[in-house]
C-alpha positions as CSV (number, residue, x, y, z in Angstrom):
1,M,46.8,88.2,30.7
2,A,44.6,86.7,28.2
3,S,41.0,86.5,28.7
4,S,39.0,83.3,28.6
5,T,37.2,84.5,25.5
6,D,40.3,84.5,23.4
7,T,40.3,80.7,23.1
8,T,37.5,78.4,22.3
9,P,37.9,75.5,24.8
10,T,34.3,74.3,24.2
11,D,34.9,73.7,20.5
12,T,38.0,71.6,21.1
13,A,36.4,69.8,24.0
14,A,33.4,69.0,21.9
15,D,35.6,67.6,19.1
16,G,37.5,65.5,21.7
17,V,34.4,64.1,23.2
18,R,33.0,63.2,19.8
19,R,36.2,61.3,18.9
20,R,36.3,59.6,22.3
21,D,32.7,58.5,22.0
22,F,33.4,57.1,18.5
23,I,36.4,55.1,19.8
24,E,34.4,53.8,22.8
25,I,31.5,52.7,20.6
26,A,33.9,51.1,18.1
27,A,35.7,49.2,20.9
28,V,32.5,48.0,22.5
29,A,31.1,46.9,19.1
30,T,34.4,45.0,18.3
31,A,34.4,43.3,21.7
32,G,30.7,42.4,21.3
33,V,31.3,40.8,17.8
34,G,34.4,39.0,19.1
35,G,32.4,37.7,22.1
36,I,29.7,36.3,19.8
37,F,32.3,34.6,17.7
38,A,33.9,33.1,20.8
39,L,30.5,31.9,22.2
40,L,29.3,30.3,18.9
41,P,31.5,27.2,19.1
42,L,30.7,26.8,22.8
43,V,27.0,26.9,22.2
44,S,27.0,24.7,19.1
45,Q,29.0,22.0,20.7
46,M,26.1,21.5,23.2
47,A,23.8,20.5,20.4
48,P,23.1,16.7,20.1
49,S,25.2,14.9,17.5
50,K,23.6,13.4,14.4
51,D,23.7,9.8,15.8
52,V,21.9,11.0,18.9
53,L,19.2,12.7,16.9
54,A,18.8,9.6,14.7
55,A,18.3,7.5,17.9
56,S,15.7,9.9,19.3
57,T,12.8,8.2,17.5
58,T,12.2,4.7,16.2
59,E,9.7,3.9,13.5
60,L,8.2,0.4,13.5
61,D,6.1,-1.3,10.8
62,I,3.7,-3.6,12.6
63,S,1.7,-4.8,9.6
64,A,3.1,-8.3,9.9
65,L,1.9,-8.6,13.6
66,E,-0.9,-11.0,14.1
67,P,-3.0,-11.4,17.3
68,G,-1.0,-13.0,20.0
69,Q,2.4,-12.1,18.4
70,A,5.0,-9.7,19.7
71,I,8.1,-8.1,18.3
72,K,11.2,-6.8,19.9
73,A,12.7,-3.5,18.7
74,E,15.3,-1.1,20.0
75,F,14.7,2.5,21.2
76,R,17.5,4.6,22.6
77,K,19.6,1.4,23.0
78,Q,17.0,-0.3,25.1
79,P,14.6,-3.1,24.1
80,V,10.9,-2.3,23.3
81,F,8.2,-4.9,23.1
82,V,5.2,-4.4,20.8
83,R,2.4,-6.9,21.4
84,Y,-0.8,-7.5,19.4
85,L,-3.2,-8.5,22.1
86,T,-5.8,-11.1,21.4
87,D,-9.4,-10.6,22.5
88,A,-8.8,-13.2,25.3
89,E,-5.7,-11.2,26.6
90,I,-7.7,-8.0,26.5
91,A,-10.6,-9.6,28.4
92,E,-8.1,-11.1,30.9
93,A,-6.4,-7.7,31.5
94,N,-9.8,-5.9,31.8
95,A,-11.1,-8.6,34.3
96,V,-8.4,-7.7,36.9
97,D,-9.5,-5.6,39.8
98,V,-7.2,-2.5,39.3
99,G,-7.4,-1.8,43.1
100,S,-5.5,-5.1,43.7
101,L,-2.5,-4.0,41.6
102,R,0.7,-2.7,43.0
103,D,0.9,-0.1,40.3
104,A,-2.8,0.5,39.4
105,Q,-3.4,1.1,35.7
106,T,-6.0,-0.1,33.4
107,L,-5.2,-1.6,30.0
108,A,-6.9,1.5,28.4
109,E,-4.4,3.7,30.3
110,R,-1.5,1.7,28.8
111,T,-2.7,1.7,25.2
112,Q,-4.0,4.4,22.8
113,P,-7.6,5.0,21.9
114,G,-8.5,3.2,18.7
115,H,-5.5,0.9,19.1
116,E,-6.4,-0.9,22.3
117,H,-5.1,-4.2,20.9
118,I,-1.5,-2.9,20.5
119,L,0.6,-2.7,23.6
120,V,4.0,-0.9,23.5
121,V,6.3,-1.2,26.5
122,M,9.9,-0.8,27.3
123,G,11.5,-4.2,27.7
124,V,13.3,-3.3,30.9
125,C,12.3,-4.7,34.3
126,T,11.6,-2.0,36.7
127,H,13.4,-3.8,39.5
128,L,17.0,-3.9,38.4
129,G,16.9,-3.4,34.6
130,C,17.0,-6.9,33.3
131,V,15.2,-7.8,30.0
132,P,12.0,-9.8,30.7
133,L,11.1,-12.9,28.7
134,G,7.8,-13.3,26.9
135,A,8.1,-11.2,23.7
136,A,9.5,-14.0,21.5
137,E,7.7,-17.1,20.6
138,G,8.4,-20.0,23.0
139,E,9.7,-17.7,25.8
140,V,8.4,-18.1,29.4
141,K,5.6,-15.6,29.9
142,G,5.2,-16.0,33.7
143,E,2.2,-16.9,35.8
144,Y,0.0,-14.2,34.3
145,G,0.7,-14.7,30.6
146,G,2.6,-11.5,30.0
147,Y,6.3,-11.2,30.8
148,F,8.6,-12.9,33.2
149,C,11.9,-11.4,34.4
150,P,14.4,-14.3,35.0
151,C,16.8,-12.2,37.1
152,H,14.7,-11.9,40.2
153,G,11.3,-13.5,39.3
154,S,9.0,-10.6,38.5
155,H,5.8,-11.6,36.8
156,Y,3.8,-9.2,34.6
157,D,0.3,-9.8,33.1
158,T,-0.8,-9.4,29.5
159,A,-1.0,-5.6,30.0
160,A,2.6,-5.6,31.3
161,R,1.5,-4.7,34.8
162,I,3.5,-6.0,37.7
163,R,1.6,-8.8,39.5
164,K,4.2,-10.8,41.5
165,G,7.9,-10.3,42.4
166,P,10.2,-7.5,43.5
167,A,9.6,-5.1,40.6
168,P,8.0,-1.9,42.1
169,T,6.1,-0.7,39.0
170,N,4.7,-1.8,35.6
171,L,6.8,-2.0,32.5
172,E,7.1,1.6,31.2
173,V,5.0,2.7,28.3
174,P,7.1,5.0,26.1
175,E,5.7,8.0,24.3
176,Y,4.6,6.8,20.9
177,T,2.2,7.7,18.1
178,F,0.5,5.9,15.3
179,T,1.4,7.6,12.0
180,S,-0.9,5.0,10.2
181,D,-2.7,1.8,11.3
182,T,0.5,-0.2,10.7
183,T,3.2,2.3,11.6
184,I,4.3,3.4,15.1
185,V,6.8,6.1,15.9
186,I,8.3,5.8,19.4
187,G,9.9,8.9,20.9
C-alpha cells in the first residue's frame, strides 16, 4: 500500500484550480464584452434622431416686429404666436382683475422680466386644439382684442388669457429665452 505522502495531490489540485479560475475569468470577461456589444445598438437606437433634435428648439428674429404686430412661427410642428404688445395692450391686460379670470395669471407672469412687451404663446386653443385667429393682420381678435378660436368660440385677451368660451386655460407659454434683444430661442 502506498502512503498518502508518496503523491502530491495538493500540487496538482492547485494547478487545476488555477487553470479553472483562468478559464472562468476568461469566459465571464468574454460574455461581458459580448453583452456590451449586444446592448450598444439597443441603447443607441433610443437616442433622438437628427430631425427631432433639430426641431427641439426654434430661433426667431423679432427685429422687424413693431408695436401691435405679431408673427406666427412653428415649434415642434405646432404654431407659436409672438406679439409685440403696445402700451395700450399692456395697460388693458394689467387693468384686469386677476381674481376674475378663469386661469388667473398676470401679464408679468406670462412674459419675461425686461421684455414685458413681447408675449410668446403656443397657437393652440386649450379647448380642443384648434388654431386661434388674431396673430395675422386683419384676423378676428375676439371680444377682448387678443385671440379668437373659431372652432368653439373661445376669446382670449391681449395677454392670451381665456376670458370667454369653453377653453379651460390660457394659451400656453412655452419655455423660451432671449439670446439678444431681437432673438428668441424657444425650447
